[in-house]
C-alpha positions in Angstrom: -0.1 8.8 20.2 1.3 12.4 20.2 2.3 13.6 23.7 0.3 16.5 25.1 2.1 19.9 24.8 3.7 21.0 28.0 1.9 23.8 29.8 4.0 26.7 31.1 2.7 27.4 34.6 1.1 30.8 35.0 3.6 33.4 36.2 3.9 33.2 39.9 2.7 29.7 40.5 1.2 28.7 43.8 3.7 30.1 46.2 6.0 32.5 44.4 6.6 35.9 45.9 4.7 38.6 44.0 1.4 36.8 43.9 -1.1 36.5 46.8 -1.6 32.8 47.5 -4.1 33.2 50.4 -4.2 30.6 53.1 -7.4 31.6 55.0 -10.3 33.4 53.4 -13.6 34.7 54.6 -16.6 34.8 52.2 -19.4 37.1 53.0 -22.5 35.4 51.5 -25.2 37.2 53.5 -25.3 40.9 54.3 -25.7 42.1 57.8 -29.3 42.9 58.9 -28.9 46.6 59.1 -30.6 49.5 57.2 -29.1 50.3 53.8 -27.5 53.5 55.0 -25.5 51.6 57.6 -24.8 48.6 55.4 -21.4 49.5 54.0 -19.9 50.7 57.3 -21.0 47.4 58.9 -19.3 45.5 56.1 -16.2 47.5 56.7 -16.3 46.4 60.3 -16.7 42.8 59.2 -13.7 43.1 56.8 -11.4 44.8 59.3 -12.4 42.4 62.0 -11.6 39.4 59.7 -8.2 40.9 58.8 -7.3 41.5 62.4 -8.3 37.9 63.3 -6.0 36.3 60.7 -8.0 36.0 57.5 -5.8 37.0 54.6 -8.5 37.2 51.9 -12.0 38.5 51.7 -14.6 37.2 49.1 -18.1 38.2 48.2 -20.6 36.4 46.0 -21.2 37.3 42.4 -25.0 37.1 42.5 -27.8 39.5 41.9 -30.4 37.5 43.9 -29.6 35.6 47.1 -29.2 31.9 46.5 -31.5 29.4 48.2 -29.0 27.7 50.5 -28.2 31.1 52.0 -31.6 32.8 52.3 -34.7 34.1 50.4 -34.1 35.3 46.9 -35.3 38.9 47.8 -32.6 39.3 50.5 -30.3 42.3 50.0 -27.4 41.8 47.6 -24.7 44.3 46.4 -22.8 44.3 43.1 -19.7 42.3 43.8 -17.0 44.4 42.2 -18.5 47.7 43.3 -18.3 46.4 46.9 -14.8 45.0 46.5 -13.5 48.3 45.1 -15.1 50.1 48.1 -13.6 47.7 50.6 -10.2 48.1 48.9 -10.2 51.7 50.1 -10.9 50.7 53.7 -8.7 47.6 54.2 -5.0 46.8 54.1 -3.1 43.6 53.4 -6.0 41.3 52.6 -6.7 39.8 49.1 -10.0 40.8 47.5 -12.1 38.7 45.1 -15.4 37.2 44.1 -16.2 33.6 44.9 -16.7 33.2 42.1 -17.4 35.5 39.1 -20.1 34.1 36.8 -18.5 34.1 33.4 -21.7 34.9 31.6 -22.4 38.1 33.5 -19.7 40.3 31.9 -17.8 40.6 28.6 -14.5 38.7 29.4 -12.3 41.6 28.3 -14.3 44.0 30.5 -14.0 41.6 33.4 -10.2 41.6 32.9 -10.2 45.4 33.0 -12.4 45.4 36.1 -10.1 43.1 38.0 -7.0 45.0 36.8 -8.6 48.2 38.1 -9.3 46.5 41.4 -5.7 45.4 41.6 -4.5 48.9 41.0 -6.8 50.7 43.5 -6.2 48.0 46.1 -2.4 48.2 45.9 -2.0 44.8 44.3 -4.6 42.7 46.3 -7.0 41.6 43.6 -7.9 37.9 43.0 -9.8 36.7 40.0 -12.2 34.0 41.1 -14.1 32.7 38.1 -16.4 29.9 37.1 -18.8 28.6 34.4 -21.9 29.9 36.3 -25.1 28.0 37.1 -27.9 30.3 38.2 -30.2 30.2 35.2 -33.1 31.9 37.0 -31.0 34.8 38.0 -29.5 35.1 34.6 -32.8 35.2 32.8 -34.2 37.7 35.3 -31.5 40.1 34.4 -31.9 39.6 30.6 -28.8 37.6 29.9 -29.0 35.1 27.1 -30.0 31.6 28.0 -26.9 29.4 27.2 -26.1 25.7 27.5 -23.6 24.2 29.8 -21.3 23.6 26.8 -21.5 27.2 25.8 -20.7 28.3 29.4 -17.5 26.2 29.3 -16.5 27.5 25.9 -16.9 31.1 27.2 -15.0 30.3 30.4 -12.0 28.9 28.4 -11.9 32.0 26.2 -12.3 34.3 29.2 -9.3 32.6 30.9 -7.2 33.1 27.8 -8.3 36.7 27.5 -7.6 37.5 31.2 -4.2 35.8 31.1 -3.3 37.8 28.0 -4.6 41.2 29.2 -2.9 40.7 32.6 0.5 40.5 30.8 0.2 42.3 27.5 -1.2 45.6 26.2 -2.4 45.7 23.6 -3.5 42.0 23.5 -5.1 39.9 20.8 -6.8 36.6 21.5 -8.9 34.8 18.9 -11.7 32.6 20.3 -14.9 30.8 19.5 -17.0 32.3 22.2 -15.1 35.5 22.9 -12.1 37.2 21.4 -10.2 40.5 21.6 -8.2 42.4 19.0 -5.5 44.9 20.1 -7.3 45.4 23.5 -5.5 48.0 25.6 -5.2 47.4 29.4 -3.4 50.4 30.8 -2.3 50.5 33.5 -1.3 46.9 33.8 -2.0 45.0 37.1 0.4 45.8 40.0 1.0 42.1 40.7 3.6 40.6 38.3 1.7 38.6 35.7 -1.6 39.8 37.1 -3.9 38.7 39.9 -4.1 35.1 40.8 -6.7 33.3 38.6 -8.7 30.8 40.6 -11.3 28.6 39.0 -14.2 27.6 41.2 -16.1 24.3 40.8 -15.6 20.6 40.9 -16.3 19.0 37.5 -13.4 16.6 37.2 -13.4 16.3 33.4 -13.8 19.9 32.4 -13.3 22.4 35.3 -10.2 20.8 36.7 -8.7 20.4 33.2 -9.1 24.2 32.7 -7.4 24.7 36.1 -4.5 22.7 35.0 -4.2 24.5 31.7 -4.8 28.1 32.6 -5.2 28.8 36.3 -3.1 29.6 39.3 -5.5 28.1 41.8 -8.6 25.9 42.2 -11.4 26.4 44.7 -13.1 23.0 45.0 -16.8 22.8 45.3 -16.9 19.3 46.8 -17.9 17.4 49.9 -15.1 16.6 52.2 -15.2 12.9 51.2 -14.7 13.9 47.5 -11.7 16.3 48.0 -9.0 13.8 47.6 -10.5 12.2 44.5 -10.8 15.6 42.9 -7.3 16.6 43.7 -6.1 13.3 42.2 -8.1 14.2 39.0 -6.4 17.6 39.0 -3.0 15.9 39.3 -3.8 13.6 36.3 -4.7 16.7 34.2 -1.4 18.3 35.2 0.5 15.2 34.2 -1.3 15.1 30.9 -0.4 18.7 30.2 3.1 18.3 31.7 2.6 20.9 34.3 4.0 20.7 37.8 1.0 20.0 40.0 2.7 21.8 42.9 2.2 25.1 40.9 -1.6 24.9 41.5 -2.8 26.4 44.7 -5.5 24.1 46.1 -8.3 25.6 48.2 -11.8 24.5 49.4 -14.9 26.4 50.6 -17.0 25.3 53.6 -19.6 26.7 56.0 -18.7 27.4 59.6 -21.3 27.3 62.4 -20.1 28.1 65.9 -21.2 29.8 69.1 -20.1 30.7 72.6 -21.2 27.3 73.6 -22.7 24.1 72.1 -26.3 25.2 72.6 -25.7 28.4 70.7 -23.9 26.6 67.9 -26.8 24.2 67.5 -29.3 27.1 67.4 -27.2 28.8 64.7 -27.1 25.6 62.7 -30.8 25.2 62.9 -31.2 28.7 61.3 -29.3 27.7 58.2 -31.7 27.2 55.2 -29.8 24.0 54.2 -30.4 22.5 57.7 -33.7 24.1 58.7 -36.2 21.4 59.6 -33.6 18.5 59.7 -35.0 15.9 62.1 -32.8 15.3 65.2 -30.4 18.1 64.2 -28.1 17.6 67.2 -27.5 14.0 66.2 -26.8 15.0 62.6 -24.3 17.7 63.7 -22.5 15.2 66.0 -22.0 12.8 63.0 -18.8 13.6 61.1 -20.1 12.0 57.9 -23.2 14.0 57.9 -21.3 17.3 58.4 -18.9 16.3 55.6 -21.7 15.8 53.1 -23.0 19.3 53.6 -19.5 20.9 53.8 -20.1 22.0 57.4 -17.5 22.8 60.1 -19.4 22.9 63.4 -18.6 23.4 67.1 -16.4 25.5 69.3 -13.5 27.4 67.8 -11.1 24.6 69.1 -13.3 21.9 67.4 -13.3 24.0 64.2 -9.5 24.0 64.3 -9.4 20.2 64.7 -11.8 19.7 61.8 -10.0 22.1 59.5 -6.7 20.4 60.2 -8.1 17.1 59.1 -9.3 18.8 55.9 -5.9 20.4 55.3 -4.4 17.0 55.6 -6.2 15.9 52.4 -3.8 18.0 50.3 -5.2 21.6 50.5 -3.2 24.8 50.8 -6.0 27.2 51.5 -9.4 27.3 53.1 -12.3 29.7 52.6 -15.1 29.7 55.1 -18.4 31.5 55.2 -20.6 32.1 58.3 -24.1 32.7 57.0 -25.8 31.7 60.3 -24.3 34.8 62.1 -23.3 37.5 59.6 -23.6 40.2 62.4 -21.5 38.5 65.0 -18.1 40.2 64.8 -17.0 38.4 68.0 -17.5 35.0 66.3 -15.7 36.1 63.2 -12.8 37.1 65.4 -12.9 33.8 67.3 -13.0 31.7 64.1 -10.1 33.5 62.5 -8.0 33.2 65.7 -8.7 29.5 65.8 -8.1 28.7 62.1 -5.2 31.0 61.2 -2.6 28.9 63.1 -3.8 25.8 61.2 -3.6 27.3 57.7 -1.0 30.0 57.9 1.9 27.7 58.8 4.1 25.8 56.4 
């Protein structure tokens, strides 16, 4: 059997100076309940509060309709990269990205240009979060072609190759089956050496994690807590097969945080989440670690959140992204969560 060719780790690796390997990210999956003319300034308050509290990256969803686990489909949504570019002008020192970009929503070369532009206007703070996509209803509503899962993965692989090339070469030529470029100019080049960190979101052990090992700087695992270690082992196996140092992959996970000023408020907030609404005997479910792990939920006081996230970090992760959909308007809780979690994740 012929040995697999060695993969050269993407420039920068997981922890090399010049890239932005975030440790603690905040995703904003629900917009604050304010009138449209006040919406952006409120989001700026959210972003600056998060940065002050210790979050070192901010993420928005790349969706056109709200997804069911976060709220009704008709809930307000803003275009991801328009919002990120606007936040770039009003923030400092925090990474900015989509969690994660649906590969079917943009021409891959255009996406690389968008993310390069975000890197330039933000002073070198862009992150490229990308995945195969999944929201067929949303895609068809916006007139995008209906594609199979295999076609999504083929497009994702070509998009990764194109982004990697355009982040380091201009003009760039990349042949591909699903997408290709020929002498594509990307001027100016990204400010970050080698381009923004490429992070693939998802959890498919056979395909997604193979693409991480072959092309990406980072993975953001979509997995229950009980599955994290198995998926990291699968990633390590792909790295071994490709002869890549597994330590060069930054490993992150996304989970939902529900908290409050006291236990009663935290329970009330949990009951407002669509994924938990109507759950019988919700307090008992919340008190059970296994139940929380299955829905990727960190719940309790800020001190309890710190304890729970330390357990998750111990599974082999280098970064955590949290969202707080139960209370998008509560700047005080964002500040409390950041202050509690930052010491756990931003220490070596």
